[in-house]
C-alpha positions in Angstrom: 46.3 -143.8 36.9 46.6 -147.9 37.7 45.1 -149.3 40.3 48.6 -150.7 41.6 49.4 -146.8 41.5 46.4 -145.4 43.2 46.9 -148.4 46.0 50.5 -147.1 46.5 49.3 -143.8 47.1 46.3 -144.6 49.2 48.9 -146.7 51.3 51.3 -144.0 51.6 48.2 -141.9 53.0 48.3 -139.4 50.0 45.4 -137.7 49.8 43.6 -137.0 46.4 43.8 -133.2 46.0 41.0 -133.0 43.3 38.1 -132.9 45.7 37.5 -129.2 46.5 36.3 -128.0 49.9 33.4 -125.8 50.3 35.6 -122.7 51.0 37.6 -123.3 48.2 34.9 -124.0 45.5 33.5 -120.7 46.6 36.8 -118.9 46.4 37.5 -120.3 42.9 34.1 -119.4 41.3 34.7 -115.5 42.0 35.9 -116.0 38.5 33.9 -118.5 36.8 35.4 -118.8 33.4 38.8 -119.4 34.7 37.0 -121.9 37.1 35.1 -123.4 34.1 38.6 -123.8 32.4 40.8 -124.7 35.1 38.5 -127.7 36.2 38.2 -128.6 32.3 34.4 -128.5 32.3 33.1 -129.6 28.6 31.3 -126.4 27.4 30.5 -127.8 23.9 27.2 -130.0 23.2 30.2 -132.2 21.0 27.6 -133.8 18.7 24.4 -132.3 16.9 22.5 -135.8 18.7 23.7 -134.8 22.0 22.6 -131.2 21.7 19.3 -132.2 20.1 18.6 -134.4 23.0 19.1 -132.3 26.3 18.7 -134.4 29.8 17.4 -133.1 32.9 19.1 -134.2 36.4 18.5 -133.4 40.2 21.7 -134.2 42.2 20.5 -134.2 45.7 23.0 -133.6 48.5 23.9 -132.9 52.1 27.8 -132.8 52.6 30.7 -133.6 50.5 30.6 -130.9 48.4 33.6 -131.4 46.4 32.4 -134.6 45.0 29.2 -133.6 44.2 31.3 -130.9 42.0 32.7 -133.5 40.1 30.1 -135.2 39.6 28.5 -132.1 38.1 31.8 -131.8 36.0 31.7 -135.2 34.4 28.0 -134.9 33.5 27.8 -131.4 32.5 27.0 -130.4 29.0 25.5 -126.9 28.4 22.4 -128.4 26.6 21.6 -130.2 29.5 19.6 -128.6 32.8 21.0 -129.4 36.4 19.1 -129.1 39.7 20.8 -129.3 43.0 18.9 -130.0 46.1 21.4 -128.7 49.2 19.7 -130.9 52.3 18.4 -128.1 54.7 20.7 -129.7 57.3 24.2 -129.4 55.5 24.9 -125.6 56.7 25.5 -122.4 55.4 29.2 -123.0 53.7 28.1 -126.1 51.7 24.8 -124.0 50.6 26.7 -121.0 49.6 29.4 -123.0 47.9 27.1 -124.6 46.0 25.1 -121.6 44.9 28.3 -119.9 43.8 29.1 -123.0 41.9 25.9 -123.0 40.1 25.8 -119.1 39.4 28.9 -120.1 36.8 26.3 -121.6 34.6 23.3 -120.7 33.0 21.6 -124.4 33.0 22.7 -125.3 36.4 20.4 -124.0 39.7 20.1 -124.8 43.4 16.5 -125.5 44.9 15.5 -122.2 46.4 13.9 -123.4 49.8 15.0 -127.1 50.3 13.9 -129.6 52.6 15.5 -131.7 54.9 15.9 -135.2 54.0 16.0 -137.8 56.4 16.2 -141.8 55.0 12.6 -143.2 55.0 10.6 -140.1 55.5 8.9 -138.2 52.8 11.9 -135.5 52.5 13.7 -137.9 50.0 10.8 -138.3 47.9 10.3 -134.4 48.2 13.5 -133.1 47.6 13.2 -134.6 44.2 9.6 -133.2 43.6 11.2 -129.9 44.2 14.0 -130.4 41.6 11.6 -131.4 39.0 8.9 -128.5 39.9 12.4 -126.2 38.9 13.2 -128.2 35.9 9.9 -128.2 34.1 10.1 -124.5 33.5 12.6 -125.3 31.1 10.8 -126.7 27.9 13.6 -128.5 25.7 14.9 -131.6 27.5 13.5 -134.8 27.0 14.5 -137.2 30.0 15.2 -136.8 33.8 17.6 -138.9 35.7 18.2 -138.7 39.7 21.4 -138.6 41.5 22.9 -138.0 44.9 26.2 -136.8 45.4 27.7 -139.9 46.1 27.5 -141.4 42.1 29.3 -141.2 39.0 28.5 -142.1 35.1 29.9 -145.0 33.9 28.4 -143.8 30.3 29.4 -141.1 28.7 26.4 -138.4 27.7 26.5 -139.4 24.3 25.8 -143.2 25.1 23.0 -141.9 27.6 21.3 -140.0 25.2 21.6 -143.1 22.9 20.0 -145.5 25.4 17.1 -142.8 26.5 16.4 -142.4 22.7 15.9 -146.3 22.8 13.6 -145.7 25.7 11.5 -143.5 23.6 9.3 -142.2 26.0 9.3 -145.5 28.2 10.0 -144.8 32.1 13.0 -147.2 34.0 11.5 -147.8 37.2 12.5 -151.1 39.1 9.7 -153.6 40.3 11.2 -155.5 43.5 9.5 -158.3 45.6 7.1 -156.7 48.0 8.3 -159.7 51.0 7.4 -158.5 53.9 7.6 -154.7 53.4 3.7 -154.1 53.7 3.6 -152.9 57.0 5.6 -149.9 55.4 2.4 -148.6 53.9 -0.5 -149.9 56.5 1.1 -147.9 59.1 1.8 -144.5 59.2 5.1 -143.2 59.7 5.5 -140.0 61.4 8.6 -137.8 60.5 10.9 -137.7 63.6 9.0 -140.5 65.3 8.8 -143.3 62.9 6.2 -146.0 62.7 3.0 -145.5 64.3 0.3 -147.9 65.4 -2.3 -146.1 63.3 -3.3 -147.4 60.0 -3.2 -146.2 57.1 -6.4 -145.8 54.5 -6.1 -147.8 51.5 -4.5 -146.2 48.3 -6.3 -144.0 46.4 -7.9 -144.7 43.0 -7.7 -148.3 43.6 -3.7 -148.4 43.3 -1.9 -151.4 44.0 1.4 -150.8 45.8 4.8 -152.0 44.0 7.8 -151.2 45.4 10.8 -149.9 43.7 13.8 -147.9 44.9 14.5 -144.5 44.5 16.7 -144.5 41.4 14.4 -143.6 38.6 14.9 -142.8 34.7 11.6 -140.7 33.7 10.2 -139.1 30.7 9.2 -135.5 30.3 5.8 -136.5 30.0 5.7 -139.0 33.2 7.3 -136.1 35.1 4.6 -133.8 34.1 2.0 -136.0 35.1 3.4 -136.6 38.4 3.4 -133.0 39.3 -0.2 -132.2 37.7 -2.3 -135.2 37.4 -5.0 -135.5 40.2 -4.7 -138.7 40.8 -0.9 -138.6 40.9 -1.2 -135.7 43.2 -4.0 -137.4 45.5 -1.3 -140.4 45.6 1.4 -138.4 46.4 -0.9 -137.2 49.6 -1.3 -140.4 50.4 2.6 -141.5 50.8 3.6 -139.0 52.6 3.1 -140.9 55.9 4.6 -143.9 54.6 7.7 -145.4 55.0 10.3 -145.0 52.2 7.8 -143.3 50.2 10.3 -142.7 47.4 10.2 -146.4 46.8 6.7 -147.1 46.2 5.5 -143.5 44.8 7.3 -143.8 41.1 7.1 -147.8 40.9 3.4 -147.6 42.1 2.6 -145.3 39.2 4.6 -147.0 36.8 3.1 -150.5 37.4 -0.6 -149.9 37.8 -1.6 -149.9 33.9 -5.1 -148.9 34.4 -3.6 -145.3 35.3 -2.1 -144.9 31.9 0.7 -142.9 33.1 3.1 -141.5 30.3 5.7 -144.1 29.7 4.5 -146.7 32.1 4.3 -150.3 31.9 1.3 -151.3 29.8 0.6 -154.3 30.7 0.2 -156.0 34.3 3.3 -157.9 35.3 4.4 -160.0 38.0 8.2 -160.0 37.0 10.8 -158.3 38.8 12.9 -155.4 37.3 15.9 -153.9 38.3 16.9 -150.4 36.9 20.3 -150.2 34.7 20.1 -146.5 35.3 22.0 -147.4 38.4 24.8 -150.5 39.3 24.7 -151.0 43.0 25.6 -154.2 45.4 24.0 -154.8 48.6 25.3 -156.5 51.6 22.9 -159.4 50.9 25.0 -160.1 47.7 28.4 -161.1 49.4 31.9 -160.1 49.1 32.2 -161.2 45.7 30.1 -158.7 44.2 31.8 -155.8 46.9 35.0 -156.4 47.3 35.6 -153.5 49.0 34.1 -155.3 52.1 32.7 -151.6 53.2 29.2 -151.0 53.2 26.9 -147.9 54.4 23.3 -148.6 55.1 23.9 -152.0 53.4 25.1 -150.4 50.1 28.6 -151.3 48.8 31.0 -148.4 48.9 33.4 -149.0 46.3 36.8 -149.2 46.5 40.0 -150.0 44.3 39.5 -153.6 44.6 36.3 -153.0 42.7 37.7 -151.2 39.7 38.1 -154.2 37.7 34.4 -155.0 37.8 33.5 -151.2 37.2 35.5 -151.2 34.4 33.5 -154.0 32.8 30.6 -153.2 33.7 28.7 -151.7 30.3 25.1 -151.5 30.9 24.5 -149.4 34.1 24.9 -145.4 33.2 25.8 -144.5 36.8 27.6 -146.3 40.0 26.4 -146.1 43.7 27.9 -145.4 45.9 31.5 -143.6 46.3 32.5 -142.2 49.3 35.5 -139.2 49.3 37.0 -140.4 52.6 37.1 -144.3 51.5 40.2 -145.1 48.9 39.7 -141.6 47.2 41.9 -142.4 44.8 38.8 -144.9 43.5 37.0 -141.7 42.4 40.4 -140.7 40.5 40.6 -144.0 38.2 37.1 -144.3 37.5 37.3 -140.5 36.2 40.3 -141.1 34.3 38.2 -144.0 32.9 35.4 -142.3 32.0 36.8 -139.1 30.2 39.4 -141.8 28.4 36.0 -143.7 27.3 34.4 -140.4 26.1 37.7 -139.3 24.5 37.9 -142.5 22.6 34.3 -142.3 21.3 34.5 -139.8 19.4 37.5 -140.9 18.0 35.8 -144.1 17.0 37.7 -146.3 18.7 34.6 -147.5 21.4 31.8 -149.8 20.1 28.8 -149.9 22.3 26.1 -152.8 21.8 22.8 -151.2 22.1 20.6 -154.0 21.4 20.3 -155.2 25.0 18.3 -151.8 26.1 16.1 -152.6 23.3 14.5 -156.3 24.9 14.3 -154.3 27.9 10.4 -155.1 28.8 9.4 -151.9 29.6 10.7 -150.8 26.2 8.5 -153.3 24.3 5.1 -152.2 26.4 5.0 -148.7 27.2 2.3 -146.1 27.0 
């Protein structure tokens, strides 16, 4: 679908019918085989290389079941593993639709006892950890990538496998300027009450705080470290009443080389790194980077005007963020682009330069 046609459809108020409602998902998955065929899920690992390099994903969501289903459909491969965390607040209809969807696949499951996810509080990190606890039960996967229901891939599964093989056990976790964020972890923040005047104790084990963001790509060894290592468990307890604990938990474990966490940076650094696992644009970056001019939580909501830029971004694995109620044909165009790229790749029509990833500092220097 061309951008021009998508715009005409949007202006005529025609609604994209490709997003299923929770009721539709629940009804259509009564017959799983028909559902998989109708929705065109890829039920073959396609190449031996992909088959031998399974990836684990978490998808944290609280509404827009149809968008989460389309994300799963795009990234689904039978050798991978998928954990859906449906926010405790999502409601019974959404929860049941996701459970029914997961039941159609041997490698997709829903967290049985989900937490309530509220921005800036521990539930955001807890949701990821709950998925990790479920995923480590499966022995084969090599890497973990966390997603939300509002994201979409720019890279095919084959390309993601190639990138992760280059990473060779290294974690991709951002390291961002601390600037004026220190009060986020120097005072306690209580879920439901926000910041208090109660000072926090220093971090355990002489850990220096580093700030990243919520998007991470982690080796399996690092995930096992996070879940089982006494130092990581102590630090997990300490961050529970910090502000945005998910933004300091993974990055601090990554950038304290004395911890020797698997896949972490092995040298001390003062440089700042943004992750390539996710392409997103902050409001501070200006309208020239966010052509839609639409933001939520100061992050760009991509629209039709952003499509040329997104089509030209060959480095990020996923984009954040898309919303099903804002120019939904943007999603249709990206989906068509994604599947066309996947097709062309296996027909030998598309090349990809992996040298860029080889030069990344965390690839060159990691435990």
